[in-house]
ROBA-802560 format. One record per residue (C-alpha): x, y, z. Coordinates in steps of 0.1 Angstrom, whole numbers, padded with zeros to 4 digits, always signed. Layout:
XYZ;...
//
This chain:
-0002-0001-0004;+0029+0024+0004;+0041+0017-0028;+0009+0025-0044;+0006+0056-0025;+0037+0069-0032;+0032+0059-0071;-0002+0078-0065;+0017+0110-0047;+0038+0113-0078;+0014+0111-0103;-0007+0136-0086;+0016+0162-0089;+0023+0152-0124;-0015+0154-0130;-0015+0190-0112;+0016+0204-0130;-0004+0201-0162;-0035+0217-0150;-0007+0244-0140;+0006+0246-0178;-0032+0245-0186;-0037+0278-0159;-0005+0295-0152;-0011+0317-0183;-0041+0328-0172;-0034+0346-0138;-0015+0381-0138;+0024+0381-0136;+0040+0383-0101;+0032+0359-0069;-0001+0340-0085;+0020+0315-0105;+0041+0307-0075;+0010+0307-0056;-0009+0283-0080;+0023+0260-0086;+0026+0253-0049;-0010+0252-0043;-0018+0229-0068;+0016+0207-0060;+0003+0203-0028;-0030+0192-0034;-0021+0172-0061;+0005+0155-0043;-0020+0143-0013;-0051+0136-0032;-0028+0114-0050;-0010+0097-0026;-0048+0091-0009;-0060+0079-0041;-0030+0057-0048;-0038+0040-0011;-0068+0032-0017;-0063+0022-0055;-0037-0002-0036;-0059-0016-0011;-0083-0026-0041;-0052-0041-0065;-0046-0061-0029;-0073-0088-0040;-0045-0098-0064;-0065-0084-0098;-0032-0079-0119;-0023-0116-0112;-0041-0140-0128;-0056-0154-0161;-0071-0126-0185;-0105-0142-0178;-0098-0133-0140;-0081-0103-0148;-0112-0091-0172;-0140-0102-0144;-0124-0084-0116;-0119-0053-0133;-0154-0055-0143;-0162-0059-0105;-0143-0023-0095;-0156-0004-0125;-0194-0019-0130;-0208+0002-0103;-0193+0036-0114;-0199+0032-0150;-0234+0026-0144;-0240+0061-0133;-0218+0074-0162;-0240+0052-0186;-0274+0065-0172;-0265+0103-0175;-0249+0098-0209;-0286+0099-0220;-0298+0125-0199;-0298+0153-0228;-0323+0170-0247;-0315+0144-0278;-0304+0114-0260;-0339+0110-0240;-0356+0107-0269;-0337+0077-0287;-0364+0048-0290;-0359+0017-0262;-0338+0039-0244;-0330+0015-0216;-0315-0007-0238;-0292+0021-0249;-0285+0029-0214;-0278-0009-0208;-0257-0012-0240;-0237+0017-0231;-0229+0002-0198;-0220-0034-0207;-0197-0012-0236;-0177+0009-0212;-0177-0021-0189;-0158-0039-0214;-0135-0016-0220;-0125-0003-0188;-0119-0038-0175;-0101-0042-0206;-0080-0009-0205;-0071-0026-0165;-0061-0058-0178;-0040-0044-0206;-0025-0015-0188;-0018-0038-0155;-0003-0063-0178;+0017-0039-0201;+0035-0020-0170;+0045-0054-0156;+0056-0065-0189;+0080-0029-0195;+0093-0033-0161;+0103-0064-0165;+0120-0060-0198;+0135-0023-0193;+0153-0006-0223;+0134+0005-0251;+0100-0014-0238;+0099+0010-0207;+0105+0042-0223;+0078+0033-0250;+0055+0026-0225;+0062+0054-0209;+0060+0075-0237;+0024+0058-0245;+0010+0065-0206;+0024+0101-0208;+0006+0106-0243;-0027+0091-0229;-0024+0114-0193;-0019+0147-0215;-0047+0135-0241;-0073+0129-0213;-0065+0163-0193;-0065+0178-0228;-0099+0167-0233;-0110+0174-0198;-0098+0210-0202;-0114+0213-0237;-0147+0193-0238;-0178+0206-0227;-0161+0226-0200;-0183+0234-0173;-0206+0207-0186;-0216+0171-0176;-0196+0168-0149;-0198+0126-0148;-0176+0128-0181;-0152+0153-0168;-0145+0132-0138;-0142+0102-0152;-0113+0121-0179;-0100+0131-0146;-0095+0092-0131;-0082+0086-0164;-0055+0112-0163;-0045+0099-0131;-0046+0066-0140;-0018+0070-0171;+0006+0092-0146;+0002+0065-0121;+0015+0039-0152;+0038+0062-0165;+0052+0062-0128;+0055+0031-0122;+0070+0023-0157;+0100+0052-0145;+0105+0044-0111;+0082+0020-0097;+0113-0002-0083;+0124+0027-0061;+0091+0032-0045;+0091-0003-0040;+0126-0001-0022;+0117+0000+0014;+0139+0026+0028;+0131+0050+0056;+0131+0083+0030;+0111+0065+0003;+0086+0052+0029;+0078+0090+0043;+0069+0100+0005;+0035+0094+0004;+0028+0102+0039;+0040+0135+0038;+0024+0136+0001;-0011+0125+0023;+0004+0155+0053;+0001+0184+0025;-0029+0176+0012;-0047+0197+0043;-0019+0222+0038;-0031+0225+0002;-0065+0234+0007;-0056+0256+0037;-0035+0279+0009;-0064+0278-0016;-0088+0289+0013;-0067+0321+0019;-0057+0326-0019;-0090+0343-0038;-0075+0344-0074;-0056+0309-0070;-0087+0293-0053;-0110+0308-0085;-0085+0294-0107;-0092+0259-0092;-0131+0266-0099;-0129+0277-0134;-0117+0253-0161;-0084+0253-0167;-0074+0234-0140;-0098+0199-0139;-0076+0177-0120;-0073+0201-0088;-0109+0210-0095;-0118+0173-0090;-0101+0168-0060;-0109+0199-0042;-0144+0197-0051;-0146+0160-0034;-0129+0176-0003;-0154+0205-0005;-0180+0179-0002;-0171+0165+0027;-0162+0195+0047;-0186+0202+0075;-0180+0236+0074;-0173+0245+0036;-0152+0278+0028;-0180+0301+0018;-0179+0337+0039;-0206+0354+0049;-0206+0389+0039;-0213+0418+0067;-0246+0419+0078;-0254+0459+0068;-0274+0465+0040;-0295+0493+0045;-0282+0511+0017;-0293+0485-0015;-0328+0479+0004;-0333+0518+0002;-0325+0516-0035;-0347+0489-0039;-0377+0500-0023;-0376+0523-0056;-0398+0496-0073;-0413+0509-0103;-0400+0544-0101;-0392+0560-0130;-0357+0572-0140;-0369+0608-0153;-0401+0615-0170;-0410+0590-0197;-0432+0589-0230;-0468+0575-0233;-0478+0558-0260;-0518+0550-0246;-0529+0516-0269;-0501+0515-0294;-0486+0479-0306;-0459+0465-0289;-0433+0441-0305;-0412+0422-0282;-0384+0401-0304;-0356+0384-0287;-0331+0364-0303;-0318+0335-0283;-0280+0333-0275;-0271+0369-0289;-0242+0385-0277;-0239+0420-0269;-0209+0425-0289;-0227+0411-0322;-0251+0440-0323;-0238+0471-0337;-0201+0483-0358;-0174+0461-0349;-0136+0471-0354;-0126+0461-0388;-0154+0439-0396;-0190+0448-0412;-0216+0447-0387;-0239+0416-0385;-0269+0435-0377;-0276+0464-0401;-0312+0459-0391;-0304+0464-0351;-0283+0492-0363;-0307+0509-0382;-0335+0504-0351;-0311+0515-0323;-0307+0549-0349;-0337+0562-0342;-0340+0547-0305;-0325+0536-0273;-0293+0513-0272;-0287+0504-0233;-0253+0494-0236;-0251+0471-0207;-0276+0451-0204;-0276+0414-0179;-0299+0388-0184;-0309+0374-0149;-0294+0338-0157;-0276+0323-0190;-0305+0298-0191;-0333+0306-0216;-0360+0291-0191;-0348+0314-0158;-0338+0343-0182;-0369+0346-0200;-0393+0337-0171;-0373+0366-0152;-0382+0389-0182;-0420+0382-0185;-0424+0386-0148;-0398+0410-0137;-0388+0390-0110;-0355+0374-0100;-0369+0334-0105;-0334+0320-0104;-0333+0326-0069;-0365+0335-0057;-0372+0295-0067;-0344+0284-0050;-0355+0303-0016;-0393+0287-0020;-0407+0319-0025;-0442+0319-0041;-0441+0326-0080;-0460+0354-0095;-0486+0348-0119;-0487+0379-0129;-0467+0384-0161;-0464+0412-0185;-0490+0395-0212;-0513+0396-0185;-0508+0429-0175;-0515+0440-0214;-0544+0417-0213;-0563+0434-0184;-0555+0464-0200;-0577+0453-0231;-0548+0445-0254;-0547+0413-0273;-0513+0392-0268;-0497+0366-0290;-0465+0349-0289;-0442+0329-0310;-0419+0307-0291;-0404+0273-0291;-0407+0253-0258;-0373+0248-0262;-0368+0282-0240;-0377+0255-0209;-0351+0229-0213;-0333+0235-0181;-0352+0230-0148;-0386+0233-0166;-0402+0215-0139;-0398+0245-0116;-0413+0270-0140;-0442+0249-0150;-0469+0277-0143;-0451+0296-0173;-0447+0271-0193;-0483+0258-0189;-0499+0295-0192;-0477+0305-0217;-0462+0333-0197;-0498+0346-0201;-0501+0351-0234;-0538+0343-0250;-0521+0330-0281;-0490+0307-0287;-0475+0293-0312;-0448+0268-0301;-0437+0255-0333;-0399+0253-0336;-0385+0273-0368;-0357+0290-0384;-0358+0324-0386;-0377+0331-0423;-0403+0313-0411;-0404+0322-0380;-0407+0356-0394;-0435+0343-0416;-0458+0331-0390;-0455+0366-0373;-0467+0382-0406;-0495+0360-0404;-0504+0369-0371;-0501+0406-0378;-0526+0399-0409;-0551+0382-0381;-0544+0412-0357;-0556+0435-0389;-0584+0415-0395;-0600+0415-0364;-0599+0453-0367;-0566+0458-0350;-0568+0459-0314;-0538+0474-0299;-0517+0438-0296;-0485+0429-0275;-0467+0405-0301;-0439+0385-0289;-0418+0368-0316;-0388+0348-0302;-0359+0337-0330;-0336+0304-0320;-0311+0305-0351;-0285+0318-0330;-0286+0288-0303;-0263+0256-0305;-0267+0239-0332;-0263+0274-0349;-0286+0279-0379;-0257+0295-0402;-0226+0279-0421;-0189+0285-0419;-0158+0268-0409;-0164+0274-0374;-0187+0271-0346;-0181+0309-0341;-0183+0315-0382;-0218+0295-0380;-0232+0314-0351;-0219+0348-0365;-0242+0337-0399;-0270+0330-0377;-0271+0362-0361;-0271+0379-0398;-0297+0356-0407;-0318+0364-0377;-0311+0401-0384;-0323+0398-0420;-0358+0378-0404;-0360+0409-0380;-0358+0435-0408;-0384+0419-0429;-0405+0417-0398;-0404+0452-0389;-0410+0464-0423;-0441+0443-0427;-0453+0456-0392;-0452+0492-0402;-0466+0487-0437;-0495+0465-0422;-0509+0484-0392;-0521+0520-0387;-0514+0519-0350;-0476+0532-0344;-0453+0499-0327;-0433+0503-0297;-0400+0478-0306;-0378+0462-0281;-0353+0436-0292;-0333+0419-0267;-0318+0386-0259;-0318+0362-0230;-0287+0353-0225;-0249+0352-0244;-0230+0329-0261;-0191+0319-0249;-0169+0308-0270;-0138+0296-0252;-0132+0335-0238;-0128+0320-0201;-0127+0280-0216;-0160+0277-0215;-0183+0269-0247;-0219+0277-0248;-0240+0295-0222;-0257+0286-0187;-0222+0279-0170;-0207+0310-0161;-0215+0346-0152;-0186+0363-0176;-0200+0393-0200;-0198+0367-0232;-0228+0347-0215;-0248+0375-0191;-0243+0407-0210;-0270+0413-0240;-0287+0439-0259;-0315+0458-0254;-0327+0484-0282;-0362+0500-0276;-0378+0524-0301;-0406+0542-0296;-0431+0566-0324;-0410+0595-0333;-0385+0583-0309;-0345+0600-0310;-0313+0580-0307;-0297+0581-0271;-0271+0554-0260;-0275+0547-0220;-0243+0532-0204;-0257+0527-0166;-0256+0490-0163;-0298+0478-0163;-0312+0442-0161;-0336+0423-0180;-0362+0428-0156;-0365+0462-0163;-0377+0455-0195;-0416+0444-0185;-0422+0478-0164;-0407+0499-0190;-0430+0486-0220;-0462+0486-0196;-0451+0518-0186;-0451+0528-0226;-0481+0520-0232;-0500+0542-0201;-0503+0507-0181;-0493+0502-0145;-0472+0472-0137;-0484+0446-0115;-0469+0450-0077;-0450+0419-0081;-0424+0433-0104;-0395+0444-0094;-0379+0458-0121;-0374+0497-0130;-0393+0519-0155;-0365+0534-0178;-0384+0553-0199;-0366+0582-0192;-0328+0569-0193;-0299+0591-0204;-0264+0588-0206;-0264+0607-0171;-0287+0580-0152;-0275+0571-0121;-0259+0540-0114;-0277+0511-0096;-0261+0473-0089;-0274+0448-0111;-0275+0413-0101;-0274+0375-0122;-0272+0338-0113;-0265+0303-0119;-0259+0273-0107;-0244+0283-0069;-0227+0315-0085;-0242+0351-0079;-0232+0386-0095;-0231+0419-0082;-0223+0446-0110;-0222+0488-0098;-0202+0498-0126;-0169+0491-0129;-0171+0470-0106;-0183+0433-0110;-0179+0406-0083;-0185+0372-0089;-0192+0354-0052;-0197+0310-0050;-0214+0310-0015;-0212+0271-0020;-0172+0270-0024;-0164+0304-0015;-0151+0317-0048;-0147+0352-0053;-0138+0368-0085;-0138+0410-0088;-0134+0424-0124;-0125+0462-0135;-0147+0465-0163;-0135+0498-0174;-0099+0491-0176;-0101+0448-0180;-0133+0441-0201;-0122+0408-0208;-0123+0397-0173;-0088+0388-0174;-0073+0398-0143;-0089+0392-0107;-0086+0417-0085;-0102+0400-0054;-0069+0393-0035;-0061+0433-0038;-0092+0451-0035;-0109+0432-0003;-0131+0464+0004;-0145+0462-0029;-0155+0427-0026;-0170+0436+0010;-0190+0462-0005;-0204+0439-0033;-0208+0410-0011;-0232+0429+0012;-0252+0439-0020;-0256+0404-0031;-0262+0396+0007;-0293+0423+0010;-0304+0411-0026;-0308+0378-0016;-0325+0389+0015;-0345+0414-0001;-0359+0388-0022;-0373+0368+0009;-0378+0378+0046;-0362+0402+0070;-0344+0393+0100;-0312+0377+0110;-0322+0343+0109;-0343+0347+0078;-0311+0356+0062;-0295+0329+0072;-0323+0307+0057;-0322+0324+0025;-0284+0317+0024;-0287+0281+0029;-0313+0277+0005;-0289+0297-0018;-0261+0269-0010;-0239+0285+0015;-0229+0260+0040;-0219+0285+0063;-0252+0296+0073;-0265+0256+0083;-0243+0255+0119;-0263+0290+0129;-0294+0274+0117;-0289+0247+0140;-0285+0263+0166;-0320+0282+0164;-0337+0248+0157;-0322+0234+0190;-0325+0266+0209;-0356+0261+0232;-0361+0299+0237;-0368+0308+0199;-0406+0302+0191;-0416+0271+0175;-0424+0284+0140;-0386+0298+0138;-0372+0266+0149;-0393+0244+0121;-0384+0275+0097;-0349+0264+0102;-0351+0230+0102;-0368+0233+0068;-0342+0255+0056;-0315+0224+0067;-0340+0197+0050;-0339+0221+0014;-0300+0221+0016;-0271+0195+0024;-0284+0185+0063;-0252+0167+0067;-0225+0190+0080;-0248+0196+0110;-0264+0159+0113;-0253+0153+0145;-0262+0188+0160;-0303+0179+0151;-0300+0141+0160;-0309+0153+0197;-0343+0171+0184;-0357+0134+0171;-0367+0135+0210;-0385+0166+0211;-0417+0170+0231;-0428+0190+0203;-0439+0166+0176;-0435+0192+0155;-0401+0196+0160;-0393+0162+0164;-0409+0151+0127;-0392+0181+0109;-0359+0173+0121;-0365+0140+0109;-0372+0154+0078;-0339+0171+0075;-0322+0141+0085;-0338+0117+0060;-0332+0142+0035;-0294+0137+0038;-0302+0096+0041;-0296+0091+0078;-0313+0060+0085;-0320+0069+0125;-0344+0092+0107;-0366+0060+0093;-0384+0051+0123;-0395+0083+0137;-0406+0092+0103;-0427+0060+0101;-0445+0073+0138;-0451+0108+0119;-0470+0094+0092;-0494+0086+0118;-0498+0117+0131;-0533+0132+0138;-0516+0169+0126;-0520+0166+0090;-0493+0193+0080;-0471+0168+0100;-0483+0134+0086;-0480+0153+0050;-0442+0163+0053;-0430+0129+0066;-0452+0109+0041;-0433+0130+0015;-0399+0123+0025;-0403+0086+0040;-0403+0073+0004;-0366+0085+0000;-0358+0062+0030;-0383+0037+0033;-0404+0029+0003;-0418-0003+0014;-0437+0016+0040;-0448+0046+0018;-0477+0061+0033;-0502+0059-0002;-0535+0066+0014;-0518+0103+0029;-0497+0112-0002;-0534+0104-0022;-0547+0130+0001;-0525+0156-0007;-0534+0153-0045;-0566+0170-0036;-0550+0203-0019;-0549+0236-0034;-0510+0243-0029;-0495+0232-0063;-0464+0232-0050;-0476+0202-0026;-0496+0185-0053;-0464+0181-0076;-0442+0166-0047;-0467+0145-0037;-0471+0129-0074;-0435+0126-0074;-0435+0106-0045;-0465+0081-0055;-0443+0076-0087;-0411+0068-0067;-0432+0043-0043;-0440+0017-0073;-0467+0007-0053;-0496-0009-0071;-0519+0015-0048;-0504+0043-0063;-0521+0037-0097;-0557+0047-0097;-0547+0084-0079;-0519+0092-0103;-0544+0084-0131;-0568+0109-0119;-0540+0135-0123;-0540+0130-0160;-0572+0153-0163;-0553+0185-0148;-0534+0204-0173;-0516+0216-0142;-0500+0183-0131;-0505+0161-0163;-0467+0163-0172;-0459+0151-0134;-0485+0124-0134;-0473+0110-0170;-0437+0110-0158;-0448+0097-0123;-0469+0067-0141;-0438+0056-0162;-0419+0053-0130;-0446+0033-0114;-0438+0005-0133;-0472-0005-0132;-0485-0018-0168;-0523-0007-0164;-0507+0027-0173;-0498+0014-0207;-0531+0027-0224;-0532+0058-0209;-0496+0074-0219;-0503+0053-0252;-0531+0075-0256;-0514+0104-0242;-0485+0100-0268;-0510+0096-0299;-0531+0129-0291;-0522+0148-0262;-0524+0186-0278;-0487+0191-0260;-0456+0184-0277;-0437+0180-0247;-0462+0159-0227;-0469+0139-0259;-0423+0135-0256;-0428+0126-0219;-0453+0100-0223;-0436+0082-0249;-0403+0083-0227;-0428+0068-0199;-0442+0039-0222;-0402+0033-0229;-0395+0031-0188;-0421+0005-0188;-0405-0013-0218;-0438-0019-0238;-0439-0023-0275;-0459+0010-0295;-0486-0011-0312;-0499-0017-0276;-0539-0005-0282;-0555+0025-0266;-0591+0014-0267;-0582-0002-0233;-0585+0014-0198;-0597+0049-0187;-0588+0074-0211;-0580+0113-0199;-0607+0140-0202;-0593+0163-0232;
//
């Protein structure tokens, strides 16, 4: 085991130095590269030594010995379980999920990967042993091949789908390290096996360096930021694994003083200066998916891609620094239409505002129509079902996925219909999808195809604007924007939805009104400002739930405000020119001066601690403003946003009997929604509380972390007289004790008005795999609000009685996404597509 730990330590250092080679060029000159080399080497050596020791323990069962058949069988036993998860996740993407006979694809890919991995292990171990015995040219050749494999796997880890598909990157990181181990064993394996005191000390010293490396990363902001970027994938795998096991994490809460921000945000709907009003004018909202801000307008040395948008900006207002609320279509467009920070409020458990821009226009007598693909809800659509099911409040909606020319043609038919109706004032939203990957253009590179797609979308917009003005007598208010940007390796990533750098979150916004004049507004604004501005332009008061500002009176001298965006566990606060990106979960902070460093190449978090604290306070205040005020509520909000440093304080609140029961319950619920593992021992005594509500909430929190001690209390909780306690326990007990799932209680929840509780109950019933759950789930197929979840739950339930129902829905439901879900559920049941639809109960249509 000592030899294995030593080989793993050296291999870890080599893999870490691959990270150094791909990262050091991204850091500013000075002490940062030295710090990076030290921290990476310590972490790589320690993590490699630990992994090497574990690997040696596995190898001690004589995997490397025996016949080919024996080695293959033992190798397959080692890799079977982890590769089962990889095979499952391979087919979770949008296109892969639609493959016919999906379980067969998953099983076949798992078998293939296990076969390849076990063969690779057998060949690798035999090759290493052969090279060490033969020596000379054989040793050199095997060393070169192993080093090349390590370099190739690391390059793939670095470059292929960065920040996406984590399971793929973990696999590549393992291959990188294993190839380095092979190279080390070939080169210096005999030296490591020599049991001198000096050589035996190498692995243990390396393991001792691991906590030192982690401590250095906690203190060195810039180096830590690089670890959690994309340039250091191997060290990142190690540090993420360590962070997930640490009880406190390294997230740092910011100062509590937020009065300035909260006072500023109290100006909801206050106009920035006086603005014009055009009562009963038509409103045309155009969104172009994934359109970067820097693709609109003149570009140095190159022709503009967007002459139509340039012409529109020449007679209107160009908001030069507009930020989407998330680099995902789903959250960004939902935030645009509701003027709410939904990426955060959904995570905080806040009610989703049902009032949308289209609802407000409709109540004011407007006709509303929208043309957009349901593909915009691809990311976390289940959390935004009210908006998908209601089409954002538009009375007419067309979800056909078209290219730009065909989308414009459909919009022209909609305008013809408006004219045929007598031209009532209308809100028309048209969404173009061409600039989204796969790009709807031509070219030698992905960026060329993207640019051509932008050019084509601009041409389609030109045609639509001309047609609207030619056909309609009423004047048009026109707004053109995007849901997010697109990355082309500026910060090592691709596509969108993975970072808060400018290329992903900064979007164009052009606003043109009748008889307008050109203005350029440089102050940062947000997508949540669009809905209140358009409503005010039409003379309509925005709903009180909208948080954005009315920017009709925006000018070049408009005062700066702080703008926010978020993705995954990262949050951005920007007050020009300073931009802070803070990861509450992993304690990463990046600070950029956008005026002097628009490419965000130099992280100034170490040098500008006061700026970091100031913008950190803004983030803390912003999160608090989205929920309820107070120190405990602030901690609850931070916990639900992924900040592990809030959990101990919440555990203390939950255990303090001097605190009122409602607050203690809220703290326990927040712990349950987060990761309760860091505070399990602190809340375990609450299982014996006199208050059954507190005890049940503690059991729920512990069960959410998979703690078996919660099973017996949960069984008791599902028999309580209190309906709330019984319901809460029933929703959780399925996770840890499916054989005792309370079907009747879960079925009762389906009749509540609380849509969230109903959706959770449907999911839980599907997970029970009990025949008794079939009837309650089948009844939910009649409800448009929950049909999607019921369809998916029936697939998981595994009851063949669902076959005729799902087959009918797959063939006849009006929703394309629901038909697709029914098809997937049928595949889960492993049924033939020829099953008749005449049997059983059909849902009402």
